[in-house]
LUMKE-267813 format. One record per residue (C-alpha): residue number from 1; x, y, z. Coordinates in steps of 0.001 Angstrom, whole numbers, plus 500000, padded with zeros to 6 digits. Last residue first. Layout:
REM residues N
k, c1, c2, c3
NUM, X, Y, Z
...
//
This chain:
REM residues 403
k, c1, c2, c3
403, 517485, 501723, 501934
402, 516102, 501905, 505321
401, 513211, 499911, 507150
400, 515021, 496612, 508232
399, 513249, 497192, 511641
398, 516105, 494997, 512971
397, 514918, 491861, 515273
396, 515243, 491327, 519268
395, 511994, 493011, 519917
394, 511464, 495185, 522704
393, 510292, 498023, 521151
392, 509335, 498538, 517180
391, 506340, 500404, 518615
390, 502440, 499113, 519044
389, 500333, 502252, 518220
388, 498273, 503576, 520768
387, 495028, 501861, 522397
386, 494267, 498324, 521010
385, 491404, 498466, 518483
384, 487731, 497583, 519294
383, 486319, 498165, 515518
382, 486521, 496298, 511987
381, 482444, 496221, 512097
380, 480553, 492801, 511956
379, 479735, 492503, 515838
378, 483182, 492995, 516954
377, 486131, 492378, 514290
376, 489232, 493125, 516361
375, 492137, 495296, 516057
374, 495529, 495499, 516678
373, 498081, 498574, 515007
372, 501077, 499007, 513793
371, 503878, 501549, 513698
370, 507056, 500225, 511534
369, 507064, 503770, 509679
368, 507157, 505592, 506272
367, 508726, 503709, 504044
366, 511069, 504993, 501490
365, 514084, 505251, 503960
364, 517467, 506199, 503024
363, 517234, 509489, 501733
362, 514279, 510155, 504231
361, 510562, 509387, 505229
360, 509055, 509966, 508188
359, 507226, 508079, 510923
358, 509151, 507914, 514228
357, 505827, 507617, 516476
356, 502222, 507193, 515092
355, 499861, 509699, 516889
354, 497939, 510673, 514004
353, 498834, 508178, 510929
352, 495443, 508159, 509217
351, 495317, 512050, 509564
350, 498542, 513358, 508044
349, 499600, 516771, 509382
348, 503057, 517178, 508021
347, 505659, 518399, 510701
346, 505690, 514950, 512953
345, 504763, 513549, 510401
344, 507712, 513814, 508329
343, 508377, 514722, 504379
342, 511793, 515498, 503223
341, 511950, 512129, 501374
340, 509054, 513141, 499459
339, 510610, 516089, 498335
338, 513961, 514631, 496851
337, 511477, 512144, 495242
336, 509530, 514693, 493600
335, 512391, 517067, 492715
334, 514009, 514062, 490715
333, 510620, 513293, 488946
332, 510732, 516968, 488138
331, 507967, 519788, 488983
330, 509468, 523212, 488370
329, 506622, 524798, 490447
328, 507861, 523507, 493759
327, 509292, 520452, 494907
326, 507330, 520747, 498221
325, 504013, 521060, 496879
324, 504719, 517857, 494661
323, 505534, 516011, 497735
322, 502296, 517566, 499301
321, 500357, 516427, 496707
320, 501533, 512856, 496973
319, 500894, 512806, 500816
318, 497091, 513529, 499949
317, 497585, 511184, 497209
316, 498535, 507949, 498984
315, 496241, 509307, 502195
314, 492958, 508848, 499933
313, 493791, 505591, 498513
312, 494848, 504274, 501962
311, 491949, 505380, 503382
310, 489579, 503664, 500875
309, 491166, 500198, 501257
308, 490861, 500777, 505176
307, 486970, 501327, 504444
306, 484382, 503749, 504229
305, 481795, 501274, 502916
304, 480125, 502773, 499546
303, 476741, 503771, 499145
302, 477156, 507372, 500218
301, 480122, 507607, 497355
300, 481222, 511183, 497368
299, 479742, 512878, 500227
298, 480324, 509996, 502301
297, 483675, 509644, 501585
296, 484452, 512959, 502351
295, 482682, 513226, 505554
294, 484642, 510068, 506530
293, 487934, 511937, 505553
292, 486577, 514615, 508033
291, 486006, 512175, 510925
290, 489683, 510384, 510388
289, 490937, 511580, 513524
288, 487672, 510450, 515466
287, 488779, 506850, 514734
286, 486439, 504637, 513093
285, 488271, 503906, 510229
284, 490918, 502533, 512187
283, 494392, 504282, 512181
282, 497174, 503411, 510072
281, 499826, 500090, 509294
280, 496544, 497732, 510504
279, 497042, 494044, 511890
278, 493423, 492278, 512568
277, 492043, 489915, 514953
276, 489247, 487752, 514109
275, 486465, 487723, 516964
274, 483655, 487384, 514243
273, 484972, 486936, 511254
272, 483015, 483187, 510639
271, 479936, 485188, 511631
270, 479750, 486551, 508251
269, 482814, 485910, 505932
268, 481042, 487295, 502823
267, 480034, 490603, 504619
266, 483439, 490750, 506659
265, 485545, 490316, 503547
264, 483742, 492785, 501437
263, 484144, 495209, 504595
262, 487686, 495114, 504209
261, 489729, 494521, 507562
260, 490807, 491362, 506084
259, 493218, 493179, 503472
258, 495577, 493813, 506207
257, 496342, 490374, 507230
256, 494410, 488598, 509741
255, 495194, 487060, 513298
254, 493326, 484252, 514569
253, 492540, 483125, 517827
252, 491706, 479461, 517528
251, 488201, 477978, 517074
250, 487891, 474272, 515526
249, 484846, 472910, 515373
248, 485230, 470975, 512403
247, 483143, 473331, 510520
246, 484341, 476355, 512225
245, 487828, 475369, 510718
244, 486448, 475173, 507680
243, 484857, 478297, 507950
242, 487815, 479932, 508881
241, 490001, 478551, 506224
240, 487454, 479503, 503238
239, 486787, 483045, 504460
238, 490797, 483920, 504745
237, 491171, 482789, 501232
236, 488418, 484483, 499632
235, 489418, 487788, 501371
234, 493191, 487118, 500460
233, 495380, 484996, 502629
232, 498066, 485807, 505531
231, 496125, 484103, 508531
230, 497704, 484063, 511857
229, 496929, 481501, 513780
228, 496887, 481260, 517541
227, 495694, 477967, 519732
226, 497982, 475514, 517447
225, 497324, 472118, 518704
224, 498756, 470686, 515385
223, 495630, 468520, 514812
222, 493655, 471404, 514524
221, 496159, 473028, 511584
220, 496095, 469582, 509989
219, 492137, 469297, 510029
218, 492043, 473065, 508487
217, 494259, 472052, 505692
216, 492206, 469397, 504915
215, 489150, 470832, 504604
214, 490432, 473541, 502382
213, 487873, 472817, 499332
212, 487971, 475547, 496691
211, 491729, 475968, 496215
210, 491720, 478166, 492508
209, 493445, 480620, 494600
208, 496561, 478892, 496243
207, 496789, 477499, 499740
206, 499281, 477297, 502393
205, 499618, 475570, 505933
204, 502177, 475998, 508160
203, 502417, 474175, 511772
202, 503564, 474480, 515300
201, 505840, 477826, 514802
200, 508674, 477832, 516381
199, 510562, 479371, 519715
198, 513995, 480429, 520459
197, 513273, 484173, 520581
196, 515285, 485060, 517178
195, 513745, 481797, 515709
194, 510063, 482793, 516867
193, 510994, 485986, 514932
192, 512261, 484951, 511884
191, 509714, 481887, 511564
190, 506752, 484751, 511809
189, 508379, 486932, 509121
188, 509251, 484271, 506726
187, 505408, 483106, 506872
186, 504228, 486769, 506297
185, 506265, 487368, 503554
184, 505449, 484157, 501795
183, 501949, 485037, 501810
182, 502560, 488604, 500052
181, 504977, 486607, 497605
180, 502595, 483723, 496571
179, 500918, 480714, 498494
178, 498843, 482359, 500369
177, 499484, 481629, 504285
176, 498114, 479787, 506887
175, 500338, 480165, 509937
174, 500471, 478369, 513168
173, 501151, 479753, 516752
172, 501381, 477135, 520090
171, 502073, 479240, 522909
170, 499749, 482308, 523459
169, 499681, 484254, 526063
168, 497135, 486609, 524636
167, 499684, 489733, 525845
166, 502819, 488207, 525242
165, 502260, 485637, 522682
164, 499585, 487475, 520554
163, 501303, 490677, 520896
162, 504641, 489602, 519526
161, 503119, 487746, 517096
160, 501035, 490692, 516089
159, 504252, 492785, 516032
158, 506275, 490478, 513967
157, 503328, 490203, 511380
156, 503108, 494182, 511142
155, 507072, 493807, 510538
154, 507034, 491419, 508054
153, 503766, 492759, 506208
152, 505736, 495964, 505894
151, 504814, 499237, 508191
150, 503072, 502358, 506986
149, 503405, 504169, 503375
148, 505483, 502428, 500626
147, 507797, 504743, 498474
146, 509126, 503302, 495300
145, 511805, 505229, 493107
144, 515038, 504243, 494575
143, 513849, 500274, 495478
142, 515008, 499501, 499077
141, 512183, 499117, 500978
140, 510433, 497542, 498103
139, 510428, 493671, 498796
138, 509628, 494539, 502477
137, 506085, 494037, 501134
136, 502972, 496795, 502256
135, 501558, 496557, 498983
134, 499257, 499601, 497528
133, 502938, 501064, 496308
132, 502826, 504753, 497138
131, 503654, 506640, 495505
130, 505714, 504566, 492270
129, 508197, 507091, 490548
128, 509537, 507058, 487311
127, 513076, 506083, 486394
126, 512501, 504891, 482963
125, 514647, 502093, 483509
124, 514015, 501599, 487110
123, 510270, 501747, 486653
122, 510368, 499171, 484252
121, 512627, 496910, 485941
120, 510063, 497369, 489050
119, 507106, 496192, 487322
118, 507830, 492402, 488334
117, 507490, 493455, 492084
116, 504278, 495711, 491872
115, 502346, 492518, 490330
114, 503853, 490377, 492901
113, 503127, 492708, 496086
112, 500100, 494268, 494685
111, 498265, 497208, 493730
110, 499446, 500348, 492362
109, 498861, 503700, 494053
108, 500056, 506413, 492457
107, 502059, 506008, 489439
106, 504298, 509504, 488220
105, 504666, 511973, 485244
104, 502656, 509745, 482979
103, 503623, 509630, 479313
102, 500417, 507676, 478060
101, 502500, 506272, 475298
100, 505646, 505055, 476711
99, 505123, 505120, 480680
98, 501352, 504217, 480606
97, 501727, 501405, 478326
96, 504687, 499947, 480246
95, 502770, 499667, 483355
94, 499690, 498563, 481826
93, 501693, 495742, 480034
92, 503260, 494737, 483342
91, 500310, 494669, 484952
90, 498639, 492706, 482390
89, 501745, 490110, 482334
88, 501058, 490110, 486713
87, 497691, 489658, 486772
86, 495660, 491175, 489884
85, 492618, 492076, 487451
84, 495051, 494063, 485313
83, 492524, 497261, 485393
82, 493793, 500634, 484352
81, 493001, 504422, 485768
80, 494427, 507343, 484438
79, 494294, 510283, 486686
78, 494802, 514012, 485757
77, 495772, 516348, 488644
76, 495200, 519983, 488371
75, 498487, 522107, 488386
74, 498095, 525768, 489549
73, 500605, 525295, 492488
72, 499017, 522237, 493118
71, 495176, 521869, 492149
70, 492688, 524417, 492582
69, 490831, 524039, 495782
68, 488555, 521435, 493620
67, 491522, 520006, 492297
66, 492350, 518651, 495493
65, 489176, 517662, 496537
64, 488556, 515684, 493204
63, 492029, 513889, 493933
62, 491090, 512784, 497483
61, 487938, 511451, 496244
60, 489341, 509882, 493298
59, 492299, 508418, 495222
58, 489980, 506497, 497810
57, 487486, 505315, 495222
56, 490532, 503888, 493368
55, 491574, 501937, 496453
54, 487760, 500763, 496736
53, 487494, 499298, 493296
52, 490933, 497201, 494039
51, 489627, 495885, 497385
50, 486195, 494803, 495832
49, 488165, 493581, 492777
48, 490599, 491365, 494752
47, 489134, 488050, 493363
46, 488750, 489335, 489546
45, 488159, 492618, 488047
44, 489335, 496326, 489150
43, 492658, 494739, 490802
42, 494484, 498283, 490252
41, 496831, 500505, 488202
40, 497294, 503912, 488727
39, 498732, 506372, 486545
38, 499420, 510111, 487099
37, 499693, 513210, 484832
36, 500243, 516551, 486519
35, 498380, 519580, 484805
34, 498138, 523349, 484022
33, 501343, 524247, 482579
32, 502241, 520814, 481583
31, 503719, 517789, 483348
30, 503306, 514136, 482232
29, 506819, 513849, 481207
28, 509192, 516811, 482560
27, 509449, 519898, 480350
26, 513491, 520783, 479263
25, 513335, 524661, 479951
24, 511254, 527283, 478641
23, 512747, 531155, 479482
22, 513803, 531842, 475871
21, 512101, 529660, 473008
20, 514264, 526356, 472333
19, 513194, 525237, 468663
18, 511947, 528734, 467391
17, 515131, 530442, 469497
16, 517247, 527733, 468097
15, 516208, 528069, 464684
14, 517537, 531600, 464981
13, 520863, 531019, 465950
12, 521351, 528101, 463398
11, 520436, 531171, 460640
10, 522557, 533277, 461970
9, 525889, 530741, 462313
8, 525013, 529555, 458470
7, 524889, 533560, 457882
6, 528121, 534104, 459474
5, 529998, 531067, 457604
4, 528630, 532076, 454075
3, 529777, 535380, 454725
2, 533569, 534609, 455607
1, 534504, 534800, 459152
//
């Protein structure tokens, strides 16, 4: 080798030591020696603001507690929160910015069925995980970078209808739904179940956020003769339809979706919410298993209600942190995803899923469980829940829970 060639090789080797120091591998986006950077996108304004802010409060409580105890293997969690107003273009813009500019490691608890669905191309393009989606839509069951906790809207609706027809003896069931992917999933689930058991809905009525007067929908529901109504609506829509029905003396037994467990809905709906059945994918906030989390919520937000939204936010961060621990000090997105897939609630104590059966993630299972709780609003409180979990047994339909 010529002297000139030797000098060139020597310089290249020296340069490599400066650019790629010994013992330092490729750093994952959003990960430093002392920090894990996550992004959360919620509706902090608009029709879903109460839910969005409570979701964020829940994540902040758990992040603060984890950081207070030293973080995750020496790393503190830092969270960037952005508001999308529950508007799809704003959600997509926020996702793009957090990935390309803020360089987040992962998203934690982004809100919305249609909003999260619209962000999937970006998550897939950049291979950024979302744990967990603040939506129980079945749309995300087959997504490689998205995880969801709890039963899907489809699973909750089917189990609720089975409960109302078999335990409450209702023969005529109707659906009132939000005209968007969330509401449509509840409607489709109801139709799917009745087709399987040889029955059918007696009516279906929809609404949009801008609809102020729902008296015509209420009248048609009453004329259908439905004695049981599935209300797949936002807090605003749920309040309007209950009030419109009661104004004409129509009082069927009704079952509301997860977001109607919110104290914000109960406070606004008032006496019209009394007696409403509720679908819940985890334990109710009054359950003794959640006492430690209730105490934390009182410490951090003494003036805020401890509701299902806050519980869901706390739970998402709680499981996210466990997955990061299992992934180890050399944390990467790929290792994080594999770590989530190793979590089972039979070998990991998770307060709000205490007692749930068949609850676990896996390589072909990015939804943790299909178990459902059915409760009822009594004395302006979302209490009076059924004993135990409703399991996917005796239902002539597959769970459709795997990837």
